[in-house]
C-alpha positions in Angstrom: 11.6 -104.7 -25.3 13.5 -103.2 -22.5 12.4 -99.9 -20.8 15.0 -97.2 -21.4 15.6 -95.1 -18.3 17.5 -91.9 -17.3 18.6 -91.1 -13.7 18.7 -87.5 -12.8 20.4 -86.6 -9.3 23.0 -84.1 -8.4 24.5 -86.6 -5.8 26.9 -89.2 -7.4 26.1 -91.7 -4.6 22.4 -91.5 -5.2 22.9 -92.1 -8.9 25.2 -95.0 -8.2 22.6 -96.5 -5.9 19.8 -96.4 -8.4 22.1 -97.6 -11.2 23.0 -100.7 -9.1 19.4 -101.5 -8.5 18.5 -101.1 -12.2 21.4 -103.4 -13.0 19.5 -106.2 -11.2 16.5 -105.8 -13.4 16.8 -107.2 -16.9 13.7 -105.3 -18.1 15.3 -101.9 -17.8 18.3 -100.4 -19.5 19.9 -97.3 -18.1 20.8 -95.1 -21.1 21.9 -91.9 -19.4 22.8 -90.2 -16.1 22.5 -86.4 -15.4 23.8 -84.5 -12.5 21.8 -81.3 -13.0 18.4 -80.1 -14.4 19.8 -78.4 -17.6 21.6 -81.7 -18.7 18.5 -83.6 -17.8 16.3 -81.6 -20.1 18.7 -82.0 -23.0 19.0 -85.9 -22.3 15.4 -86.4 -22.0 14.6 -84.6 -25.2 17.4 -86.2 -27.0 17.0 -89.8 -25.9 13.2 -90.0 -25.5 13.4 -92.5 -22.5 10.5 -94.5 -21.2 11.2 -93.8 -17.6 13.0 -91.0 -15.5 14.1 -91.1 -12.0 14.1 -87.4 -11.2 15.6 -85.9 -8.1 13.5 -82.9 -6.7 16.2 -80.8 -4.9 19.0 -79.8 -7.3 20.7 -76.5 -7.6 19.8 -73.9 -10.3 17.1 -76.1 -11.9 15.2 -78.5 -9.6 13.1 -81.5 -10.7 9.9 -79.5 -11.0 11.6 -77.0 -13.3 12.7 -79.9 -15.4 9.2 -81.0 -15.7 8.0 -77.6 -16.7 10.8 -77.1 -19.2 9.9 -80.4 -21.1 6.1 -80.1 -20.6 3.8 -82.7 -19.3 2.8 -83.8 -22.8 6.4 -84.9 -23.6 7.5 -86.1 -20.2 8.2 -89.8 -19.8 6.9 -91.8 -16.9 8.5 -90.2 -13.8 9.5 -91.4 -10.4 10.4 -88.5 -8.2 13.3 -88.9 -5.8 13.5 -86.7 -2.7 14.9 -86.4 0.7 11.9 -84.5 2.0 8.6 -86.0 3.0 6.6 -82.8 3.2 5.1 -80.1 0.8 4.9 -82.2 -2.3 4.6 -85.8 -1.3 0.9 -85.6 -0.5 0.4 -84.6 -4.2 2.3 -87.8 -5.3 0.4 -90.0 -3.1 -3.0 -88.9 -4.3 -2.1 -89.4 -8.0 -0.6 -91.9 -10.4 2.9 -90.9 -10.1 5.3 -92.5 -7.6 8.2 -91.2 -5.6 11.2 -92.6 -3.7 12.0 -91.1 -0.3 15.7 -91.1 0.6 17.1 -93.2 2.0 15.1 -96.0 0.3 15.7 -99.7 0.2 15.5 -102.4 -2.5 11.9 -103.3 -1.6 10.6 -99.8 -2.0 12.6 -99.3 -5.1 11.2 -102.5 -6.7 7.7 -101.5 -5.8 8.2 -98.1 -7.5 9.7 -99.6 -10.6 7.0 -102.2 -10.8 4.3 -99.4 -10.9 6.4 -97.6 -13.5 6.3 -100.7 -15.7 2.6 -100.8 -15.5 2.1 -97.2 -16.1 1.2 -96.5 -19.6 2.9 -93.4 -21.2 0.9 -90.9 -23.1 -2.4 -89.4 -22.1 -2.6 -91.1 -18.7 1.0 -90.0 -17.9 0.2 -86.4 -19.0 -3.0 -86.2 -16.9 -1.0 -87.5 -13.9 1.7 -84.9 -14.3 -0.8 -82.1 -14.7 -2.5 -83.2 -11.5 0.8 -83.1 -9.7 1.7 -79.6 -10.9 -1.8 -78.3 -9.9 -1.4 -79.9 -6.5 2.0 -78.5 -6.0 0.7 -75.1 -6.8 -2.1 -75.3 -4.3 0.4 -76.6 -1.7 2.8 -73.7 -2.3 0.0 -71.1 -1.9 -0.6 -72.4 1.7 2.7 -70.9 2.8 3.4 -67.2 3.5 5.6 -65.2 1.2 5.6 -62.1 3.6 5.3 -61.7 7.3 3.8 -58.4 8.6 5.7 -56.9 11.5 4.4 -53.9 13.7 7.3 -51.5 14.2 6.9 -48.0 15.7 3.3 -47.7 14.8 3.7 -48.9 11.1 3.4 -52.3 9.6 6.5 -53.6 7.8 6.3 -56.7 5.5 9.3 -59.0 5.7 9.9 -61.3 2.8 10.1 -64.8 4.3 13.1 -65.6 1.9 15.2 -63.0 3.5 14.8 -64.4 7.1 18.0 -66.1 8.2 16.6 -67.8 11.3 13.9 -67.4 13.9 14.3 -67.6 17.6 11.8 -67.9 20.5 11.2 -65.7 23.4 8.1 -66.9 25.3 5.0 -66.1 23.2 7.1 -64.0 20.8 9.0 -65.1 17.7 12.2 -63.1 16.8 12.8 -62.8 13.1 16.5 -62.4 12.2 17.2 -60.8 8.9 20.9 -59.9 8.4 21.7 -57.6 11.4 18.0 -56.7 12.0 15.7 -58.3 14.5 11.9 -58.2 14.4 9.6 -59.4 17.2 6.1 -60.7 16.5 3.6 -62.0 19.0 3.4 -65.5 17.7 4.7 -68.8 19.1 7.4 -70.7 17.1 5.1 -73.5 16.5 2.5 -71.3 15.0 4.9 -69.6 12.6 6.5 -72.9 11.7 3.2 -74.1 10.3 3.0 -71.0 8.0 6.5 -71.4 6.5 7.4 -73.6 3.6 9.0 -76.7 5.1 11.4 -77.0 2.1 12.8 -73.6 2.9 12.7 -73.6 6.7 13.7 -76.3 9.2 13.3 -76.5 12.9 16.7 -77.5 14.3 15.8 -77.0 18.0 12.7 -76.4 20.0 13.5 -72.7 20.1 15.1 -72.3 16.7 14.0 -72.4 12.9 16.6 -71.8 10.3 16.3 -70.9 6.6 18.0 -73.7 4.7 19.6 -71.3 2.2 21.3 -69.5 5.0 23.2 -72.6 6.3 26.9 -72.7 5.5 28.1 -75.6 7.6 27.1 -78.1 10.3 29.7 -79.1 12.9 29.6 -82.0 15.4 29.6 -80.6 18.9 29.4 -82.8 22.0 27.0 -85.4 23.4 25.4 -85.9 20.1 24.6 -82.2 19.5 25.7 -80.2 16.4 26.3 -76.6 15.6 24.6 -75.1 12.6 26.9 -72.2 11.2 25.1 -69.7 9.0 26.6 -67.7 6.1 26.7 -64.6 8.3 28.8 -66.5 10.9 26.0 -67.1 13.5 26.3 -70.3 15.2 23.0 -72.1 16.3 22.7 -75.4 18.3 20.9 -78.3 16.7 19.2 -80.8 19.1 20.7 -84.3 19.5 17.4 -85.8 18.4 17.4 -84.1 15.0 18.0 -87.2 12.8 14.9 -86.1 10.7 16.4 -82.6 10.3 19.6 -84.0 9.1 17.9 -86.2 6.6 15.9 -83.3 5.3 19.0 -81.3 4.9 20.5 -84.1 2.8 23.1 -85.2 5.3 21.3 -88.0 7.0 
């Protein structure tokens, strides 16, 4: 019997790529494609597929929320698809589930699909998903949610999610929150290690940006780019930031 598969990804090109690779495998039949998490939850519950290719980064409801909504006891064998190689992937590597890191080739896809075919749904799949969720929770707790800043003799706690970007001034990091600037005695590298790499990306040796604050990226000159924030601020991206572009989904 053929394996029934569903592809979940908000990028049409990504869905097309997986569909074409599945077309080359006579053991798998693609029964549905979903462009968002809400549709994915409905399709998985309705169709009961054997296998799901699940994108992690999607607006409104990401791949992990899809997993939580359905529940590990009902979730089919899952291959996560992501453009990011930090934060969660170590959890996947240490457990039974597999993942595809964009951009992936035919050989890597065939390897992941082969493992999925061998993976037995049911108790084994549930235990693997539970381990992934536990590992993700532990990973998330490693990153700071608030940053204490000393200001006029008092300590102010800045929510990390409200920071638009962080600049460097010697041994000081400058946190930019809207029109406010807060200085802390910490190097940019040190503060980068404390921030969630899915939310913050270093675009230059002296600049870290909150991904949610980015509005546009413009080509500049000599291979450089300008990152335009939603508040109008323009920041320079280094010419060697191919990895950054990939993490932002534009590589």
